[in-house]
C-alpha positions, 0 to 999 in steps of 0.5 A: 722410711724410704728416702724421697726419690726423684729421677732427673732427665735431660730433654731430647735433642732440640734444633738448638743442639745442632750447629750451635743454633742458640738463636732459635726461640723455644726450639722443638725436637729434631727427628733424632730427638723423637727417636731418643724419646722412643728409646727412653720410653722403652728402657726407663725402668720406673714407669710402674712406680712414678707418682708425679711428673714435672717438666720445664714449660719449654716445648722441647721438655714438654715434648720429651715428657709426653713422648718418653713417659707416655707409659707412665702417664697412661698408668697414672691417668687410669689410676687417677682421672684428675692426674696432671703433669706439672709444668714448672718454670723453676726447672727451665734452663739457666741462660738468657739466649733465645733458645732458653726463652719459653713461649706464652701458654697460648703459644704452647697450647696452639703448638700442642693442639696440632697433635690431634687424633686426626693428625695422628691418623695421617702422620707418624705422630709419636705416642703421648700427645693425646695427653697434652691436656693433662699439662698443668700450666698454673705454676707458669701463670702464677710466675707472670710477668717473669715468665716467659721473660728471664727476669726476677728469679728466672734471670741467669744471675739468680739461677743458684737461688732458683735451684735452692728454691726448687730443691726445697719445693721438692722436699716439702711437697713430696713425701717418702711414698712419692717418686717423681720424674723431672724433665729439665735441661743440661745446664740447670741439672748441674745447678739443681743437683749441685754436681759440678764434678762431672761438668764438661767445660767444652759442652757446658753440661755432662748430661746427654740428651734423654739421660736419666739419673736418679737421686735421693732427697735429704738434708745435710747437717746445715738443714739444706736440702741435697740430692744424692745420686743412687748407686743404681743410677751411678752403675747404670751410667757406667754400664750404658754410656751415651752417644754425644749428640749435642753440639755444645749449645749448653756451654753458652747457656751455663757460661752466661750464668757464670756457674761453670767457673764459680763451681771450681772456686 
């Protein structure tokens, strides 16, 4: 059987990525961020094979998902009228800075409701927002009161446990016939993949905005779920180096969880 396959994507540039604005609560995408999503939408090579979409429930990851994967969502909705995008708090960012604390579901829904067909006819609204009703917030609802506050399993000190839970969840809930895309955050993607070799001490992440890496899921000799990057993904990163648009906010997010140093011990 083929391995379980997941594509991990870091969100596009948010306002917190510009000039260290980590004090912003649940920031949205910048103009450059919207442009990055358009580029990803036109270059992502797996639109026709994705079967499931998961995103962190923060605004910037939701926006990146809707804008970047509009072609995928369009296809999946045409194939299944009940298709939903899973908004899952287990894939949120590591830290406890304001920029990493999400909004309540009503706040997010109010924000997304501004992207209506009427507004789209008057402004240059990117594609994808017509699918915002496809977001499934039930995993967020089940996580209250820990969401949106960073408490319990979502506290920075528990991020390793959260990553382990997320890997196990992916392995147990998706089969060899599934292909999943997950939109998350720069710091947390190191935790999820357990890959600290490429970690950038200055930035706090080695992932560029809207960077995509693909992984096969399996189990090691101890029965633990692991993610192994595919050869195609590694070659793609070598051939298509990204332009750094991150001012380094992720460094603070990862430092507060203490994982940039513990990975070297």
